[in-house]
MDAnalysis code that builds the backbone (N, CA, C; Angstrom):
import MDAnalysis as mda
import numpy as np

u = mda.Universe.empty(570, n_residues=190, atom_resindex=np.repeat(np.arange(190), 3), trajectory=True)
u.add_TopologyAttr("name", ["N", "CA", "C"] * 190)
u.add_TopologyAttr("resid", np.arange(1, 191))
u.add_TopologyAttr("resname", ["MET", "GLN", "GLU", "LYS", "ILE", "ILE", "LEU", "LEU", "ILE", "THR", "PHE", "LEU", "LEU", "VAL", "SER", "TYR", "LEU", "TYR", "VAL", "PRO", "LEU", "ASN", "LYS", "ARG", "GLN", "SER", "ARG", "TYR", "TYR", "TRP", "LYS", "SER", "ARG", "HIS", "ASP", "ASP", "HIS", "ILE", "PRO", "LEU", "ILE", "PRO", "VAL", "PHE", "VAL", "LEU", "PRO", "TYR", "ILE", "ALA", "PHE", "PHE", "PRO", "PHE", "ILE", "GLY", "VAL", "THR", "ILE", "LEU", "PHE", "LEU", "TRP", "GLN", "SER", "VAL", "TYR", "ILE", "ASP", "GLN", "LEU", "LEU", "ALA", "THR", "LEU", "ILE", "LEU", "ALA", "LYS", "VAL", "ILE", "ALA", "MET", "SER", "PHE", "TRP", "TYR", "PHE", "VAL", "PRO", "ASN", "GLY", "VAL", "SER", "ARG", "PRO", "VAL", "ILE", "PRO", "LEU", "ALA", "THR", "TRP", "ALA", "HIS", "LYS", "LEU", "LEU", "THR", "PHE", "ILE", "TYR", "ARG", "HIS", "ASP", "GLU", "ASP", "THR", "ASN", "ALA", "PHE", "PRO", "SER", "GLU", "HIS", "VAL", "TYR", "ILE", "SER", "ALA", "ILE", "CYS", "ALA", "TYR", "PHE", "LEU", "SER", "LEU", "GLY", "PHE", "PRO", "ALA", "LEU", "GLY", "LEU", "TRP", "ILE", "TRP", "GLY", "ILE", "ALA", "LEU", "LEU", "ILE", "VAL", "THR", "SER", "THR", "VAL", "PHE", "THR", "LYS", "GLN", "HIS", "TYR", "VAL", "VAL", "ASP", "ILE", "ALA", "GLY", "GLY", "ILE", "PHE", "VAL", "ALA", "LEU", "PRO", "ILE", "ILE", "ILE", "LEU", "THR", "ARG", "MET", "SER", "GLY", "LEU", "PHE", "SER"])
u.atoms.positions = np.array([
    [87.743, 158.362, 100.420],
    [88.248, 156.983, 99.696],
    [88.123, 156.811, 98.385],
    [87.001, 156.823, 98.416],
    [86.226, 156.764, 97.015],
    [86.542, 157.481, 95.794],
    [86.822, 158.891, 96.639],
    [86.994, 159.819, 95.597],
    [88.587, 159.853, 94.685],
    [89.607, 159.453, 95.865],
    [90.866, 159.302, 95.603],
    [91.168, 158.026, 94.132],
    [90.259, 157.251, 94.989],
    [90.231, 155.661, 93.509],
    [89.223, 156.540, 92.450],
    [89.010, 156.861, 92.211],
    [87.928, 157.699, 91.080],
    [89.173, 158.270, 90.682],
    [89.465, 159.333, 91.112],
    [90.726, 160.084, 90.901],
    [91.598, 159.355, 89.850],
    [92.240, 158.191, 90.545],
    [93.459, 157.983, 90.141],
    [93.213, 156.731, 88.618],
    [91.919, 156.194, 88.981],
    [91.186, 155.380, 87.639],
    [91.397, 156.954, 86.362],
    [90.489, 157.909, 86.694],
    [90.247, 159.597, 85.698],
    [92.022, 159.603, 85.042],
    [93.214, 159.612, 86.445],
    [94.345, 159.787, 86.017],
    [94.982, 158.786, 84.833],
    [94.471, 157.575, 85.303],
    [95.415, 156.369, 84.632],
    [94.786, 156.304, 82.727],
    [93.616, 156.636, 83.069],
    [93.154, 156.263, 81.859],
    [93.028, 157.420, 81.088],
    [93.454, 159.060, 81.519],
    [93.545, 159.836, 80.694],
    [95.360, 160.099, 80.393],
    [95.712, 158.942, 80.818],
    [97.169, 158.583, 81.127],
    [97.653, 157.904, 79.863],
    [96.619, 157.661, 79.651],
    [96.460, 155.774, 78.242],
    [96.507, 156.832, 77.158],
    [95.699, 157.653, 76.872],
    [95.463, 158.919, 75.664],
    [96.850, 158.959, 75.207],
    [97.924, 159.177, 75.867],
    [98.995, 159.435, 75.180],
    [99.308, 158.544, 74.151],
    [99.066, 157.330, 74.208],
    [99.490, 156.318, 73.229],
    [99.109, 156.424, 71.907],
    [97.600, 156.926, 71.498],
    [96.921, 156.738, 70.378],
    [97.816, 158.474, 69.791],
    [98.037, 159.607, 70.743],
    [98.916, 160.615, 70.298],
    [100.708, 160.798, 70.165],
    [100.563, 159.569, 70.426],
    [102.626, 159.119, 70.770],
    [101.950, 158.664, 68.914],
    [101.024, 158.209, 68.373],
    [101.351, 157.513, 66.968],
    [100.796, 158.345, 65.961],
    [101.035, 159.385, 65.613],
    [99.888, 161.144, 65.279],
    [101.772, 161.107, 64.459],
    [101.615, 161.717, 63.619],
    [103.007, 162.473, 62.884],
    [103.055, 164.294, 63.528],
    [104.566, 164.668, 63.671],
    [104.722, 166.041, 64.041],
    [104.819, 166.276, 62.793],
    [104.087, 167.586, 63.251],
    [103.873, 168.863, 62.385],
    [105.440, 169.963, 62.069],
    [105.486, 170.349, 63.687],
    [106.541, 171.252, 63.940],
    [107.198, 170.752, 65.053],
    [108.523, 171.325, 64.664],
    [109.729, 171.094, 65.420],
    [110.508, 172.271, 65.333],
    [110.263, 172.530, 67.155],
    [110.967, 174.234, 67.467],
    [112.573, 173.845, 68.025],
    [112.968, 173.154, 66.959],
    [114.638, 173.588, 67.826],
    [115.118, 174.570, 67.850],
    [115.382, 174.998, 68.622],
    [116.528, 176.372, 68.739],
    [118.073, 176.525, 68.475],
    [118.815, 177.546, 68.826],
    [120.239, 177.483, 68.645],
    [120.697, 176.685, 69.797],
    [120.194, 177.166, 70.718],
    [120.542, 177.119, 71.918],
    [120.921, 175.040, 71.904],
    [119.676, 174.612, 71.511],
    [119.537, 173.077, 71.267],
    [121.145, 172.260, 71.047],
    [121.425, 172.992, 69.791],
    [122.578, 172.665, 69.168],
    [124.086, 172.340, 70.175],
    [123.738, 173.068, 71.357],
    [124.665, 173.723, 72.391],
    [125.067, 172.347, 73.473],
    [123.916, 171.639, 72.935],
    [123.437, 170.957, 74.035],
    [123.869, 169.349, 74.171],
    [125.026, 168.839, 74.409],
    [125.874, 167.378, 73.978],
    [124.161, 166.308, 74.058],
    [124.889, 165.185, 73.589],
    [123.860, 164.249, 74.024],
    [124.946, 163.250, 75.275],
    [124.119, 163.082, 75.925],
    [124.945, 162.613, 77.090],
    [124.098, 161.061, 77.287],
    [123.949, 159.622, 76.805],
    [123.014, 158.973, 77.183],
    [123.313, 158.342, 78.370],
    [124.077, 158.491, 79.362],
    [123.659, 157.754, 80.892],
    [122.525, 158.683, 81.512],
    [121.908, 159.905, 81.220],
    [120.859, 160.388, 81.549],
    [119.369, 159.993, 81.145],
    [119.785, 159.078, 80.628],
    [118.605, 157.824, 80.434],
    [118.074, 157.524, 81.562],
    [119.202, 157.555, 82.435],
    [118.733, 156.816, 84.218],
    [117.509, 157.991, 84.545],
    [118.456, 158.807, 84.897],
    [117.357, 159.856, 85.093],
    [115.585, 159.929, 84.289],
    [116.165, 160.117, 83.060],
    [114.900, 160.151, 82.506],
    [113.291, 159.031, 82.288],
    [113.916, 157.206, 82.524],
    [113.520, 156.843, 82.877],
    [112.909, 156.522, 84.492],
    [113.691, 156.842, 85.127],
    [113.121, 157.876, 86.253],
    [111.837, 158.175, 86.486],
    [111.860, 159.111, 85.897],
    [110.595, 159.642, 85.662],
    [108.973, 158.963, 86.122],
    [109.295, 157.249, 85.464],
    [107.987, 157.094, 85.523],
    [108.001, 156.279, 87.031],
    [109.084, 155.877, 87.566],
    [109.113, 155.405, 89.464],
    [108.896, 156.996, 89.939],
    [108.869, 158.017, 89.465],
    [108.545, 158.804, 90.529],
    [107.643, 159.668, 90.807],
    [106.535, 158.695, 89.825],
    [105.427, 159.561, 89.662],
    [104.750, 158.125, 90.238],
    [105.069, 156.935, 90.466],
    [104.436, 156.114, 91.453],
    [104.935, 156.310, 92.954],
    [105.592, 156.315, 92.970],
    [106.638, 157.075, 94.361],
    [105.653, 157.646, 94.659],
    [105.736, 158.681, 94.273],
    [104.908, 160.302, 94.670],
    [103.071, 159.937, 94.895],
    [102.798, 159.245, 94.276],
    [101.635, 158.737, 94.617],
    [101.413, 158.162, 95.591],
    [101.884, 156.686, 95.889],
    [101.962, 155.939, 96.939],
    [102.344, 156.816, 98.005],
    [103.187, 157.220, 98.025],
    [103.939, 158.164, 99.447],
    [102.487, 159.309, 99.876],
    [102.135, 159.861, 98.643],
    [100.792, 160.411, 99.352],
    [100.200, 159.971, 99.379],
    [99.372, 159.223, 99.554],
    [98.426, 158.134, 99.012],
    [97.466, 158.240, 100.155],
    [97.676, 158.283, 102.122],
    [97.289, 159.179, 102.542],
    [97.368, 160.154, 103.156],
    [97.765, 160.606, 102.448],
    [97.951, 162.295, 103.075],
    [96.601, 163.468, 102.287],
    [96.970, 164.484, 102.915],
    [95.756, 164.992, 102.967],
    [95.591, 165.847, 101.309],
    [97.205, 165.421, 100.516],
    [97.752, 166.083, 99.407],
    [97.337, 165.295, 97.964],
    [96.590, 164.000, 98.689],
    [95.967, 163.117, 97.409],
    [95.638, 163.671, 96.009],
    [94.021, 163.959, 96.532],
    [93.365, 164.522, 95.826],
    [93.814, 165.347, 94.770],
    [94.565, 166.681, 95.563],
    [94.837, 167.482, 95.358],
    [96.206, 167.162, 93.631],
    [96.715, 166.090, 94.697],
    [97.714, 166.227, 93.445],
    [97.289, 165.204, 92.268],
    [96.503, 164.350, 92.219],
    [95.808, 163.710, 91.165],
    [95.114, 164.664, 90.189],
    [93.906, 165.684, 90.906],
    [93.153, 166.294, 89.652],
    [94.718, 167.501, 89.149],
    [95.527, 167.514, 90.187],
    [96.941, 168.571, 89.392],
    [97.038, 167.965, 88.417],
    [97.339, 166.486, 88.149],
    [97.824, 165.495, 87.416],
    [97.032, 165.781, 86.097],
    [95.781, 165.210, 86.762],
    [94.416, 165.268, 85.732],
    [94.279, 166.376, 84.506],
    [94.172, 167.136, 85.285],
    [94.233, 168.839, 84.172],
    [95.544, 169.196, 84.197],
    [96.431, 169.506, 84.265],
    [97.648, 169.280, 83.489],
    [97.785, 168.298, 82.243],
    [97.811, 166.600, 82.287],
    [97.517, 165.863, 80.883],
    [96.414, 166.498, 80.036],
    [95.155, 166.652, 80.530],
    [94.563, 167.469, 79.223],
    [94.495, 168.542, 79.000],
    [95.107, 169.499, 79.498],
    [95.896, 170.473, 78.647],
    [96.702, 170.327, 78.151],
    [97.722, 169.639, 78.433],
    [99.021, 169.247, 77.392],
    [98.104, 168.483, 76.135],
    [97.629, 167.107, 76.377],
    [97.342, 166.292, 75.517],
    [96.206, 167.705, 74.113],
    [95.500, 168.105, 75.063],
    [94.447, 169.036, 74.190],
    [95.733, 169.766, 72.848],
    [96.708, 170.241, 73.585],
    [97.367, 171.207, 72.773],
    [98.243, 170.300, 71.581],
    [98.447, 168.503, 72.119],
    [99.423, 167.752, 71.007],
    [98.628, 167.801, 70.243],
    [97.210, 167.210, 70.542],
    [96.653, 167.173, 69.203],
    [96.197, 167.981, 68.614],
    [96.056, 169.188, 69.016],
    [95.606, 170.384, 67.412],
    [96.883, 170.812, 66.975],
    [98.400, 170.821, 67.982],
    [99.317, 171.312, 67.339],
    [100.701, 169.968, 67.663],
    [100.328, 169.203, 66.517],
    [101.549, 167.935, 66.861],
    [102.462, 168.159, 66.187],
    [103.623, 168.203, 67.406],
    [104.884, 168.824, 67.474],
    [105.721, 167.666, 68.273],
    [107.104, 168.150, 67.746],
    [107.863, 166.837, 68.032],
    [109.594, 166.856, 68.063],
    [110.437, 166.175, 68.064],
    [112.042, 166.193, 68.374],
    [112.466, 165.705, 67.075],
    [113.156, 166.373, 66.427],
    [114.211, 165.590, 65.289],
    [115.607, 164.814, 66.182],
    [115.599, 163.516, 66.532],
    [116.530, 162.583, 67.627],
    [117.690, 162.645, 66.471],
    [118.559, 162.197, 67.177],
    [119.677, 162.074, 66.534],
    [120.110, 160.609, 66.101],
    [120.798, 160.319, 65.413],
    [120.985, 158.635, 65.376],
    [122.173, 158.445, 66.300],
    [121.893, 157.764, 66.694],
    [123.067, 157.020, 68.026],
    [123.616, 156.256, 68.015],
    [124.991, 156.082, 68.046],
    [125.448, 154.637, 67.880],
    [125.107, 153.827, 68.775],
    [125.610, 151.905, 69.088],
    [125.167, 151.236, 69.937],
    [126.264, 151.190, 71.100],
    [127.030, 152.562, 71.256],
    [128.402, 152.037, 72.088],
    [128.301, 151.237, 73.454],
    [126.989, 151.901, 74.030],
    [127.085, 151.591, 75.255],
    [126.246, 151.266, 75.704],
    [125.969, 150.454, 76.714],
    [124.102, 150.159, 77.792],
    [123.605, 151.556, 77.311],
    [123.726, 152.526, 77.660],
    [123.232, 153.755, 78.145],
    [122.898, 154.144, 76.744],
    [123.424, 153.809, 75.768],
    [123.100, 154.414, 74.066],
    [122.245, 153.350, 73.864],
    [122.051, 151.869, 73.906],
    [121.338, 150.921, 73.531],
    [119.914, 151.030, 74.331],
    [119.917, 151.729, 75.456],
    [119.145, 152.214, 76.201],
    [118.079, 152.775, 75.551],
    [118.507, 153.999, 74.951],
    [118.204, 155.406, 74.647],
    [117.648, 154.851, 73.395],
    [118.398, 154.028, 72.245],
    [118.238, 153.996, 71.391],
    [116.586, 153.049, 71.148],
    [116.595, 152.254, 72.887],
    [115.790, 151.610, 73.043],
    [114.363, 152.477, 73.025],
    [114.075, 153.435, 73.559],
    [113.270, 154.442, 73.851],
    [112.773, 155.438, 72.680],
    [113.970, 155.472, 71.967],
    [113.730, 156.183, 70.507],
    [112.649, 155.418, 69.833],
    [113.363, 153.725, 69.635],
    [112.274, 153.034, 68.724],
    [111.010, 152.839, 69.564],
    [110.797, 152.878, 70.474],
    [109.216, 152.326, 71.095],
    [108.339, 153.808, 71.305],
    [109.070, 155.348, 71.528],
    [108.499, 157.036, 71.715],
    [108.669, 157.342, 70.403],
    [107.544, 157.703, 69.808],
    [107.802, 158.541, 68.647],
    [107.799, 159.775, 69.067],
    [108.764, 160.019, 67.861],
    [109.245, 161.583, 67.927],
    [107.818, 162.763, 68.547],
    [107.211, 162.928, 68.605],
    [105.581, 163.391, 69.102],
    [105.595, 163.940, 70.341],
    [104.312, 164.603, 70.559],
    [104.174, 164.757, 71.851],
    [105.673, 166.060, 73.123],
    [106.305, 166.476, 71.926],
    [107.156, 167.300, 73.023],
    [107.037, 168.430, 73.413],
    [105.658, 169.328, 72.980],
    [105.975, 170.538, 73.701],
    [104.245, 170.822, 74.151],
    [103.918, 171.054, 74.778],
    [105.053, 171.196, 76.381],
    [105.579, 170.243, 77.087],
    [106.193, 169.351, 77.577],
    [107.360, 167.839, 77.770],
    [106.025, 167.657, 79.447],
    [105.992, 166.173, 78.739],
    [105.158, 165.844, 80.330],
    [106.790, 165.205, 80.794],
    [107.375, 164.742, 80.600],
    [108.241, 164.682, 82.093],
    [108.506, 166.122, 82.731],
    [108.667, 167.116, 82.809],
    [108.754, 168.859, 82.689],
    [107.432, 169.054, 83.682],
    [105.883, 168.585, 83.358],
    [105.054, 169.266, 83.809],
    [104.841, 168.446, 85.138],
    [105.133, 167.025, 84.895],
    [104.512, 166.139, 86.132],
    [105.662, 165.820, 87.545],
    [106.975, 165.991, 86.851],
    [107.593, 165.806, 87.721],
    [107.805, 167.551, 88.511],
    [107.391, 168.116, 87.673],
    [107.125, 169.635, 88.733],
    [105.954, 169.604, 89.595],
    [104.920, 168.772, 89.711],
    [103.961, 168.447, 90.087],
    [104.096, 167.650, 90.971],
    [104.728, 166.798, 90.805],
    [104.869, 165.394, 91.807],
    [106.119, 165.964, 93.092],
    [106.961, 166.900, 92.445],
    [108.387, 167.597, 92.823],
    [107.372, 168.446, 94.066],
    [106.126, 169.356, 93.644],
    [105.496, 170.425, 94.746],
    [105.276, 169.433, 95.538],
    [103.931, 168.582, 95.504],
    [103.208, 168.014, 96.364],
    [103.956, 167.040, 97.454],
    [105.137, 166.247, 97.400],
    [105.770, 165.646, 97.541],
    [106.533, 166.189, 98.678],
    [106.992, 167.391, 98.201],
    [107.499, 168.614, 99.627],
    [106.604, 168.951, 100.464],
    [105.319, 169.207, 99.804],
    [105.105, 169.859, 100.919],
    [104.688, 168.310, 102.210],
    [104.061, 167.499, 101.186],
    [104.340, 166.233, 102.751],
    [105.112, 165.639, 102.659],
    [106.410, 165.589, 102.183],
    [107.862, 165.685, 103.440],
    [108.293, 166.912, 102.996],
    [107.823, 168.042, 104.008],
    [108.996, 169.153, 103.456],
    [110.367, 168.847, 103.772],
    [110.835, 168.017, 105.115],
    [112.166, 167.653, 105.296],
    [113.161, 167.311, 104.436],
    [112.518, 166.909, 102.841],
    [113.289, 166.075, 102.445],
    [113.167, 166.729, 100.861],
    [112.905, 168.018, 101.130],
    [112.478, 168.936, 100.240],
    [113.315, 169.347, 98.859],
    [114.626, 169.632, 99.464],
    [115.921, 169.768, 98.175],
    [116.082, 168.080, 97.684],
    [115.656, 167.361, 98.549],
    [116.147, 166.014, 97.624],
    [115.053, 166.105, 96.364],
    [113.728, 166.410, 96.953],
    [112.743, 165.692, 95.750],
    [112.219, 166.670, 94.559],
    [112.846, 167.999, 95.301],
    [113.608, 168.944, 93.786],
    [114.763, 169.148, 93.093],
    [115.473, 168.006, 93.777],
    [116.639, 167.802, 92.838],
    [116.412, 166.455, 92.282],
    [115.892, 165.704, 92.486],
    [115.385, 164.574, 91.292],
    [114.475, 165.146, 90.531],
    [113.808, 165.798, 90.647],
    [112.920, 166.308, 89.718],
    [113.861, 167.503, 88.804],
    [114.736, 168.211, 88.669],
    [115.337, 168.831, 88.279],
    [116.138, 167.613, 87.650],
    [117.066, 166.769, 88.038],
    [117.722, 165.802, 86.867],
    [116.380, 165.814, 86.148],
    [115.357, 165.081, 86.289],
    [114.672, 164.839, 85.353],
    [114.700, 165.406, 84.511],
    [114.264, 166.423, 85.249],
    [114.261, 167.191, 83.987],
    [114.913, 168.009, 82.784],
    [116.085, 167.848, 83.520],
    [117.415, 168.078, 82.753],
    [117.623, 167.306, 81.488],
    [117.492, 165.617, 82.094],
    [117.608, 164.910, 81.476],
    [117.452, 164.669, 80.167],
    [115.925, 165.248, 80.275],
    [115.177, 165.335, 78.867],
    [115.782, 166.313, 77.846],
    [116.967, 167.295, 78.038],
    [117.261, 167.432, 76.890],
    [118.768, 166.956, 76.963],
    [119.364, 166.772, 77.562],
    [120.626, 165.398, 77.371],
    [120.311, 164.397, 77.094],
    [119.404, 163.956, 76.499],
    [119.064, 162.313, 75.883],
    [118.249, 163.023, 74.713],
    [118.088, 164.392, 74.069],
    [118.056, 164.577, 73.089],
    [115.749, 164.096, 72.763],
    [114.980, 164.193, 73.765],
    [114.070, 163.703, 74.023],
    [113.441, 164.929, 73.751],
    [113.466, 166.380, 74.006],
    [112.995, 167.408, 73.762],
    [113.681, 168.798, 73.813],
    [113.553, 169.581, 73.388],
    [113.910, 171.004, 73.005],
    [113.771, 171.888, 74.331],
    [114.748, 172.842, 74.633],
    [114.879, 173.635, 75.583],
    [113.304, 174.137, 75.480],
    [112.459, 174.819, 74.616],
    [111.249, 175.679, 74.338],
    [110.281, 174.640, 75.230],
    [110.482, 172.950, 75.122],
    [109.725, 171.906, 75.740],
    [109.532, 172.053, 77.481],
    [110.419, 172.558, 77.649],
    [111.080, 172.509, 78.979],
    [109.899, 174.061, 79.249],
    [110.265, 174.572, 78.796],
    [109.657, 175.841, 79.487],
    [107.705, 175.962, 79.300],
    [107.802, 174.900, 78.338],
    [106.451, 175.241, 78.070],
    [106.430, 173.895, 79.179],
    [106.774, 172.936, 79.476],
    [106.505, 172.068, 80.639],
    [105.631, 173.024, 82.010],
    [106.820, 174.232, 81.758],
    [106.891, 174.837, 83.379],
    [105.734, 175.507, 83.616],
    [105.101, 176.275, 82.223],
    [104.622, 176.880, 81.916],
    [102.746, 176.446, 82.112],
    [102.844, 174.879, 81.559],
    [101.959, 174.516, 81.794],
    [101.678, 173.924, 84.023],
    [102.718, 173.343, 84.246],
    [102.673, 173.707, 85.548],
    [101.983, 174.427, 86.519],
    [102.948, 175.338, 86.397],
    [102.972, 176.456, 87.496],
    [100.897, 176.587, 87.957],
    [100.708, 177.494, 86.660],
    [99.470, 178.014, 86.805],
    [98.438, 176.632, 87.245],
    [98.638, 175.535, 86.921],
    [97.442, 174.626, 87.328],
    [97.947, 173.967, 88.924],
    [98.918, 174.526, 88.672],
    [98.774, 174.022, 90.474],
    [98.556, 175.140, 91.595],
    [98.459, 176.548, 91.129],
    [97.813, 177.684, 91.726],
    [96.570, 177.621, 91.663],
    [96.398, 176.866, 90.444],
    [94.698, 177.021, 90.133],
    [94.046, 175.795, 90.884],
    [94.763, 175.080, 91.312],
    [94.005, 173.851, 92.367],
    [93.687, 174.407, 92.819],
    [95.300, 174.589, 94.145],
    [95.504, 174.787, 95.185],
    [94.040, 175.428, 95.798],
    [94.206, 177.171, 95.188],
    [93.647, 178.299, 95.688],
    [91.897, 177.739, 95.409],
    [91.798, 176.684, 94.494],
    [90.382, 176.578, 94.700],
    [89.492, 176.058, 95.809],
    [90.830, 175.332, 96.416],
    [89.960, 174.529, 97.157],
    [89.060, 173.179, 97.325],
    [88.948, 173.022, 95.946],
    [87.871, 171.925, 95.584],
    [88.832, 170.851, 96.310],
    [89.652, 170.855, 96.834],
    [89.981, 169.460, 97.054],
    [91.178, 169.853, 97.977],
    [90.602, 170.426, 98.958],
    [91.449, 170.229, 100.286],
    [90.448, 169.454, 101.502],
])
């Protein structure tokens, strides 16, 4: 019991490091020609912000499971790797100016105002959604298709809200997969 509390506190403390990193100026913008063909679809702001409850629900639903320590350790390791990259290679996304036409436009504008254009590669939405979906689907295999569907919706929302470039998604996957494998194979948290 005490180990998972320590891991949860560590995860929350490491998560807080996003705040100072988000205030830094981006030096690199890795927009590709593919990004120009992806439309801004403001309603995707809903799955984009669903990312936050997805993390909480994952931790809550797996709290009493054998997977909680592995989940939290994987999340911590992934965050440390991503944040180290953001620190040494500050990168971001040039976001469009959007009209305040609908509630979705207004909500997206609010996010743009409060979340700087930094910390794009690797996408935190991608690597955390993948890690959460992986462990949730282990804990609830009958719901695996739904769980991965929600994670995929969150991932795609990052480009439809213009919060990330396509390369940022690849970076998020590149962070998530090896860390999941490493954490599962290490046996430290089983």
